[in-house]
N, C-alpha and C positions, 0 to 999 in steps of 0.2 A: 215627688221624685221616687222612683223605684230603687230596689237594691242591686239591680243588674250592673255588673262591672265588665267592661271589655279590656282585656289585658293585651298590651301592645309591646312589641320589641322594635328597637331602632338599630339599624346597621349604619353607623356613621354619626358623628357628633360635630361636624364642621359648621359652616355658616347656616345651611338649611336644617341640619339636625338640631342645632341649638334653637333655631326658630321654631321647630315643632315643640321642643321642650318648653320654650317660653309660653307657648299657647296652652299646652296641656298642664304643665306644672303651675304656670302663672294664672291661668284663668280656668282651672279645673271645676271649681264650684259653679261658676257662671255657665260653663258648657253643660254640666250636669243638670242645672235647672232647665236649660233649653231643650236638652235631649231626652231627659227622663231616665237616663242611665249615665254611668261615669266611665270616662276613658282613663286608664291607668297604665302609665309606662312601666313595665315590669323590669325590662333589661335594656341596656345601651352598649353596643359594642363600639370601642374606639381604640386605637393603638395606644394612646397615651392618656388614660382617663384622669390622672390627678390634676391636669392643667385645665380641665373643662369647667365652664361656668357653674354648672349645677352640681358638680361633684361634691363640694363641701356640704351641701344639704342632703344629698342622696348618694353617699359613697357606695352603698351596697347594690345600687342599681347598675353601676358601671362595671364593665368587664373588657379585658383586652383579648377575649377569645370569642370569635363569631359564633362557634357552636353553642355557646351559653345562650345565645338568643335563638338560633335556629331550632335547637333541640328542646327548648323549654317547654314543658307539658302544658302549662296554663296560658301560653301566648297563642292567640288565634290570628293575629294580624301583625305582619311585619312591614315596616317602612324601610326601604333601602334608599339611604340619602348619602352614600359614600361619595367623596370627591374623587374624580377620575383624573389622575395626573399623567398616567402612562397607558399605552395600548394594552399591556398585560393586566392592568387594573379592570379594564372592561370585561375581560373573560372571567376574572376572579369574581366581580360583582354579579355576573350572570350566573355563576355556578352557585353563589349564595342564594339567589332568587329561585333557582331550579330546585335546590335542596329543601328550601322552605315549602315550596309548592308540593314537593313529594311527601313532605311531613304533614300535608293537609292544611297548611296555613295559607291564608290569602296574603298577597303582597301589594304594597304600594310602592311605586318607584318614581323618582324624579329624573331618571337617567336616560336621556334620548339615545346616547351612543350605545348603550347596552341593548335597548330595544331595536335599534337600527341593525346592529350586528347579530343579535340573538333572539329577535322577536318571535320567529316561528317556533323555535324550541321552547321558549318560555310560554307562549300562549297554548301550544299543544299540551305541554305539561299541565298547565292550569285546567284545561278541559278534561284531561285524563283523570285528574285527581278531584274533580268537582270543586275547584277553588277559583279564586278570582285574582286578576291582575288589574290594577288601576294605575293610571299614569297621567293624571291631569297636569301635574307640575313639570312634565317632560317637554311640553310645548307651550310656549308663551306664558310661562310663570303663573301670574295671578289671573290671567283671562280664562274663564271656564270654557275653552273651546272644545276640550275633549268631551265634556258632558254635553255641551250643546250639540256637537255632531253625533255623539254616540247614543244620546237619549233624546234630546229635543228634536232632532231631525231624522230619527230612526225610521219614520214612515215616509220620509222624503227621499228624493233622488238627487244627490249632490253631483252637479255636472262640472263645476270649476271651483278652484280655490287659489287665491293669490295672497301671500303673507309677507309682511315685514316681520320676520321671526327672530332677528338678531339685534338686540339693543345696542351692542357695540357698534355694528356697522351703521345703524341708523343714526347714532350720536355722531359718528364721524362724518357721514354725509350731510347731516344737518348743519354741522359746524362749518363744512366747506361752503355749503350753499348760503347759509343765513348770516354767517360771521366773516366770510372771506378768508378762512384759514386755509393753509396748505394741508395736504393729506397728513403729513408728518406732524404739523402742529395740532390738528384735530385729534389724531391718535394719541399724542402725548397728553392732551388734556383729558381724554377718556380714561387713560391709565391713571392719571393723577386723582380723578374723581372716583376711581374704582369700577368704571364701566367696562373697562378693558383689562385683560390679564397682562402680566409681564411679558409673556409670549402669546401675542394675539392671533397667531397664524390660523388656528381652527376657525376663528370668527371671520377674519378678513379674506381668508381663502374660500369662504362659503361652505366649509364642511359642516359647521354647527347648524346652518339652515338646511343643508341637505339631509342631516339626520332627522330633523324635525319633520321634513317632508316625507321621509321614509316611514316615520311613525304614523303620520296622518294617512298614508297609502294603506298601511295595515289596518287602522281603524275603519276607514271608509269602505275599502273594497276587499279586505282580507288578502291583500297582495303583499308578498315579501320579496323585495328586490335587493340586489347587491349595490354597494356604494357606486360602483362604476356605471350602473344603469341610469343613474340620475345625473344628466349632464350638468356640470357645475362650474361657474365662473365666479370669482370673488371680486373685490373692489380695489385691489392693490394698484391697478393700472389707471384709476380715475384721479383727475387732477382738478384744481380750481377752474382751469381754462374750460373744462367740459361743462361745468355748471354755468359758467358766463355765457357760453354759446346756447345752452339749453334754455336759460332764462331769457337772454336779450334777443335771441334770434329765433327760437323755436316755441317759446311759450310753454316749456316743459320743465320738469324736475327729474332727477335721477334717483331711483330707489333700488335697493337690492331685494328682489322678490323671489320667494320660493313659490312655484306654480304647479298646480295639478289641473289636468284638463281631461274630461271624458268625452269620447265621441263614439256613439253606438256601443259596440262591444269592446272597445279599447280605451285604455287610459295611459297617459304619459305624464312625466314630471320633469322639472328643470329648476335650476337656481342660476340667476344672472342679473346684473344691473339692467334695468329697463327705464326708458324715457316715457314718462306719463304726463298728461295734461297737468298744468299748474293748479288748476281748480278741482282736480280729482281728490276724493276723500283721502286716499292713501298719501297723496303728495303733501297733505297738511299735517301728517303724523310726524312730529319732530322729536329730537332728543333721543333718549333711550327707550321710548315707548314701542310697543309692538302693536301690530294691527293685522287682522285676517278678514279678507273679503270672501264671501261664500256665495255662490250662485247655485240655485237649486230649482227643481221642477215646480214646486208648490209655493215655497216661501220667496222665490225669485232671488233678490239680491239683499244680502245683510252684511254688516260690518262690525267687527268686535275690536275694541281698542282698550289698551291698558298697559300696565307695567308687566314687562316680560321677564323680569329677574329680580333679585333681591331677596333677602331672608324672609321678610314679612309676606310678600305675595306668594312666593314659592311654598313657604311652610304652610300657609293658609290652604293652598291647593292640596298638599299632602294630607293635612288633617281633615279636609273636606272629603277626600277619597276614603280615609279611615271610616268617617262617620257614615258614608254611603254604604260601605260594606257592612258595617255593624248594624245598619238599619235594614239590611236585607235586600238592598237594590242589586240588580244584576244587569250587567251588559258586557259585551266583548267585541272583538272584531266581527264584522258582518260580511261573510263571504258573498261576493257578487259574481255573476256570470260574465266577468270581464277579464281581459288579458292585458298585461303591461306591454306597451310597445314604445321603446325609447325613440323611435324614428317616426312616431305618428305625425309630428309637425314638420317633417323634412321638406314637404312640398307646400307648406303654408307660406303665403306671401306676406312680407312685412317691410315697412320702411326701415331704413337703417341710417345711423349716424356714424361717420367715419372720421376719426381725428388723425392727422398726420403731423409729424414734426420733422422737418427736412432741412438739409443744407441748401440754401437758396441758390438757384441757377435758373436759367430760362428753360422752358419746356417741361418742367416737372408735372404740372397739372395735365398737360397733354399726354404725357407718358402714362400717368395713372388712369386717365380716361380711356386710353387705348386698351389697357388690361381689363378695365371693367366692361368695355364693349365686347371684348372677346369672350367674356362669360355671360353675355347677353343681359347685362345689368344697365338699366337707364339711370342717369343722373337727375336729381331733382334740382339741387342748388349746390354751388360752390360759395362757401361763406368764409369771410376773414374779418375779424374785428381788428382795430387798431391796437397792437401789442406794444407795451412799454419796454424799454431796454431792461428794466428789472425783471418783467415777466419772462423775457428771452434769457436773461442771465440765470433765472431759476433752472431752466432746462440745461443750460451750459454746465452749471454746477452739479445738477443731478446726474448728468451723463458723463461727467469728468472730461469736458472738452476744453480745448485751448483756444478756440476760435473767437472771433469778435461776435458779441451777442446778436449784432445786426445781421449776421450770416445765417441765423437760425430762424426758420419760418414755420410757425404753426398755422394750420388752416383746417377747414372742415369741408367735407362733402357729404350731402344727404342724398339718399337714394330713393327712387320710386319703389313701390312694393316689389320685392324679388325673394327668391328662395335663399334661406340661410346658407345652404350648401354652396350656392354660387358665390356668395359673398366670401365664404371661407377659402374657396379656391382662388379667387382673385387676390385676397390678402396674402396668401402664400406666395404668389407670384410677385406682388408689389413689395413685400417686406425685404426682399433680397437685393432690391435696387441700390445702387452706390449712393444715391442722394438721401436715403432713409436714415435718420439718426436714432430712431427707436421704433419698435413695433407699433403698427397701427392700432388704434383702439376702435373697437366696433361695439356699438350699442343699439339694441332694437328699439324702435319708436312705436309705441303702442297707444295711439290716441283713443282707440275705441274700447279700452278696458272698461268692463262693467263698473257702474258706479251706483251709489245709493241715493244720490241727489241730482236733480236736473237732468240733462241729456235728452 
């Protein structure tokens, strides 16, 4: 083992920050034997140092002033692992990263929201100052997807990516599908187990997945987009009834997927619930796990599966990035001659699942079919399972209705392949009808999603 020491600064000492400290303080000798040099945490910024786990052993390493880390002359690598609780925290974290890069220090960040909002400024500052930004932990936690795409596939041409990128959502959807829970019950269980925040809106609205897709766009194509450019739907509208129809009638499962697709000189991205075949590899990824399916020119189809969050997996990715920088490895975003087009798929034909909950009367299906026909949409099937009074009562309670549960009618219409724009137009017309008790739910059915097995 040599005498070389790499001095590190930490911005943040929360769940991930403590995880990084556990690895470096707790297994420093083991790391040094494997690496041939030592990683040493020189300074740790946190607002309240005294309450932190490692403070009693290393009090002089802690500070409540971020500049003590950013300006430290011996620190060459800074890990930004601050917890983001408010929108203004994102701007503050970005400013710390940029200042550190301007000081000639390389930065590792686990923060997808910072990269999504300020990625272009951060990467250009790193390039200008001949430093590095690493961000393995920002997408899919412990899965080495950033290094796989940025290094392992650097000579390849990635044409599509489909990701289960939010463990909270996947846990909720798995609970509804596999355990028969309601959305509310599955969310409550996720919060109890620590898979969901007290305020889970960023997760269930799809924002967290959108940020990660934006980071992957930066990495793969050097494309920096605004949040509104990535069409995003969350999972709040999904119910147990949707999984019953998906499984019993359509042989499918529902997953929240972040998607990137390249066609020629253009690339597009979106986030939405998708119906995929029951036997698809992504359909079988359950609980809080993440998974990323990648399609490329030379390697064809690959799938990466693992823990997408948690102190251990995320901290390991942060330390792995630190080691990669210390070892002299270089990679960054790779500018490609492609343009982002959010409307690239507007004319793509897909089958769709439509769920209606109506106040029963004669002629409802006929009225809906008339609106679909006006928009040149052909119906595949009209489906109706036998729904119990309890199931109908669930919608009565959810919608605050006073009617008899038997007056509530849930049913499904599946469509032949058609344009998404036509479906949206038809739903706008239908949702205003007097028989509608709640907005229709629309889910794309994608039975031909690339897979790594069979097919």
